[in-house]
Rosetta silent file (secondary structure, phi, psi, omega in degrees, C-alpha in Angstrom):
SEQUENCE: XXXXXXXXXXXXXXXXXXXXXXXXXXXXXXXXXXXXXXXXXXXXXXXXXXXXXXXXXXXXXXXXXXXX
SCORE:     score description
SCORE:     0.000 S_00000001
   1 L     0.000  135.057  178.349 -153.755   23.083  -31.259 S_00000001
   2 L   -99.524  138.924 -178.444 -155.279   19.646  -31.705 S_00000001
   3 L   -86.806  136.630 -177.915 -153.690   16.514  -30.465 S_00000001
   4 L  -111.884  -13.853  174.505 -153.545   13.761  -33.080 S_00000001
   5 L  -111.631  144.970 -177.260 -151.884   11.011  -31.097 S_00000001
   6 L   -69.107  147.556  175.817 -153.257    9.320  -27.983 S_00000001
   7 L   -71.020  148.956  175.041 -151.699   10.232  -24.647 S_00000001
   8 L   -65.553  139.478  177.174 -149.496    7.636  -22.976 S_00000001
   9 L   -64.479  146.978  175.211 -151.252    5.823  -20.119 S_00000001
  10 L   -78.649  131.411  179.501 -150.253    6.809  -16.583 S_00000001
  11 L  -109.723  117.926 -174.967 -148.201    4.197  -14.874 S_00000001
  12 L   -90.408  153.343  178.273 -148.679    4.159  -11.120 S_00000001
  13 L   -58.195  148.790  178.622 -145.978    2.851   -8.710 S_00000001
  14 L   -62.854  143.123  178.507 -146.096   -0.865   -7.848 S_00000001
  15 L    83.737   -0.073 -179.504 -148.210   -1.373   -4.802 S_00000001
  16 H   -66.760  -37.757 -175.739 -150.227    1.844   -5.241 S_00000001
  17 H   -73.714  -31.161  173.200 -153.448   -0.060   -5.742 S_00000001
  18 H   -60.186  -42.047  179.835 -152.785   -2.113   -2.577 S_00000001
  19 H   -66.430  -42.969 -176.182 -152.333    1.131   -0.678 S_00000001
  20 H   -67.273  -33.701 -177.598 -155.409    2.659   -2.250 S_00000001
  21 L   -96.492    6.337 -175.872 -157.647   -0.341   -1.484 S_00000001
  22 L   -65.975  118.708  176.708 -156.188   -0.941    2.005 S_00000001
  23 L  -165.951  162.147  177.258 -159.110   -1.224    4.483 S_00000001
  24 L  -132.611  116.810  176.543 -160.438   -3.639    7.135 S_00000001
  25 L   -73.971  145.778 -178.114 -164.127   -4.255    7.327 S_00000001
  26 L   -76.085  129.970  178.552 -165.605   -4.527   10.822 S_00000001
  27 L   -54.137  139.124  176.253 -166.634   -8.185   11.552 S_00000001
  28 L    62.074   23.143  176.820 -170.330   -8.873   11.434 S_00000001
  29 L  -102.464  120.031 -176.310 -171.227   -5.488   10.064 S_00000001
  30 H   -66.411  -39.094 -179.569 -173.617   -5.750    7.110 S_00000001
  31 H   -63.682  -47.701  179.771 -172.659   -2.289    5.706 S_00000001
  32 H   -64.058  -40.638 -176.026 -168.908   -3.163    5.764 S_00000001
  33 H   -67.529  -40.539  176.978 -169.572   -6.606    4.331 S_00000001
  34 H   -60.725  -45.278  178.963 -171.644   -5.221    1.389 S_00000001
  35 H   -66.341  -35.223  175.465 -168.935   -2.664    0.589 S_00000001
  36 H   -62.517  -46.122  178.271 -166.248   -5.401    0.886 S_00000001
  37 H   -59.542  -42.371  175.943 -168.032   -7.594   -1.574 S_00000001
  38 H   -62.590  -46.862 -178.983 -168.348   -4.737   -4.050 S_00000001
  39 H   -56.611  -46.254  177.988 -164.730   -3.808   -3.567 S_00000001
  40 H   -64.329  -43.548  179.885 -163.573   -7.377   -4.310 S_00000001
  41 H   -61.097  -42.408 -178.598 -165.800   -7.748   -7.333 S_00000001
  42 H   -72.208  -36.012  177.058 -164.591   -4.466   -8.838 S_00000001
  43 H   -61.146  -46.106  179.129 -160.930   -5.202   -7.949 S_00000001
  44 H   -63.375  -27.269  176.263 -161.253   -8.530   -9.911 S_00000001
  45 L   -90.050    6.080 -177.481 -162.553   -6.594  -12.928 S_00000001
  46 L    63.846   29.349  178.357 -159.646   -4.148  -12.650 S_00000001
  47 L  -100.568   69.118 -166.688 -161.964   -1.280  -11.881 S_00000001
  48 H   -67.460  -38.546 -176.729 -159.652    0.189   -9.276 S_00000001
  49 H   -61.372  -47.149  179.673 -161.232    3.722   -9.235 S_00000001
  50 H   -67.668  -43.687  179.304 -164.697    2.286   -8.398 S_00000001
  51 H   -63.357  -31.808  178.018 -163.273   -0.230   -5.866 S_00000001
  52 H   -62.430  -36.401 -177.430 -161.412    2.616   -4.127 S_00000001
  53 H   -64.477  -36.838  178.604 -164.737    4.347   -3.414 S_00000001
  54 H   -71.368  -37.547  176.857 -165.877    1.197   -1.490 S_00000001
  55 H   -58.595  -45.567 -177.388 -162.531    1.023    0.353 S_00000001
  56 H   -62.887  -43.106  175.516 -163.013    4.670    1.343 S_00000001
  57 H   -63.500  -39.631  179.176 -166.552    3.895    2.591 S_00000001
  58 H   -64.444  -45.458  178.050 -165.297    0.981    4.608 S_00000001
  59 H   -63.279  -44.531  178.770 -162.610    3.112    6.266 S_00000001
  60 H   -65.720  -41.341 -175.520 -165.053    5.955    6.963 S_00000001
  61 H   -74.311  -41.113 -179.401 -167.817    3.699    8.272 S_00000001
  62 H   -63.868  -36.742 -176.866 -165.462    1.518   10.420 S_00000001
  63 H   -85.233  -23.405 -178.838 -163.904    4.563   12.056 S_00000001
  64 H   -97.145  -29.721 -174.872 -167.104    6.567   12.461 S_00000001
  65 H  -106.676  -13.657 -174.392 -169.782    4.038   13.316 S_00000001
  66 L  -118.741   48.778  179.009 -167.878    1.343   15.229 S_00000001
  67 L   -77.036  146.761 -177.532 -166.126    3.157   17.987 S_00000001
  68 L   -95.896    0.000    0.000 -165.232    1.104   21.024 S_00000001
């Protein structure tokens, strides 16, 4: 069977993007800073899926490379 009408967009809960993009770059780290800049630029363009990739990289890098 072929669909002739477009599917309705998915509506995510309020605050979901904030949770998805939640991360803290490590101060004075060039890798974290570069990912943060990309995250902010993509977030401003409402490209949340791409921004989330950078948030994930910041979380992974901060926890794996900057142990105290």
